[in-house]
N, C-alpha and C positions, 0 to 999 in steps of 0.2 A: 460498543464503540464503532465509529465509522471507519471506512477504509483509510482516510487521511489520519485519523487518530491512531490506528494500528501501525501505520507506517512511521508516524512520529515517535511512537513508543519504541519501535525497533531501531530507530536512529537516534535515540536519546543521548547517547554518549559521543556521537559523531560531531565533527566540526561542521559549522553551518554550510560551508562551501561543499564539503563532501556529501552532506545530507541532501542538498539541493540537486546535486548531480545524480545521486542514487534515486531520488524520486523521479527525476526525468527519465532515467534508464528504466525504472519499473513501469512507468506509464507507456514507454515505447515498446517494451517487451509484452505488456499486457494492457492493450488499449481499453479493454473492458473495465479494468480497475479505475481508469481515469473517468470513464462514463459513470461509474458507481461511487466516486470518491466521497460523496456526502451521505451515502447510504450506510445503514447499520450492517455490519458484516453478518450478523445472524439472520438477516432477511435475504441474503444472496443465495444463489444456487450452490450446490455442493462443489461444483467445479470452480466457481468464482471464489468460494471460500478457500479451496486448495491453492489457487493462484496466490491469494493474499498470504496464506500460511507460509508458502515457499519464500516470499520476499520480505516478510515482516519480522525477520529475525534480528 
């Protein structure tokens, strides 16, 4: 799954407004994830994968 897909799964039960705010916050906190948003998570570096794991809950 891509970065965006992982974040969407993590926010599946959130209301749309809350989800959009959270995505904005994630990309501000970790700009590298924004750069990699269409990349498959398994092809990212270990550090990038950890960033995604921390916010994709």
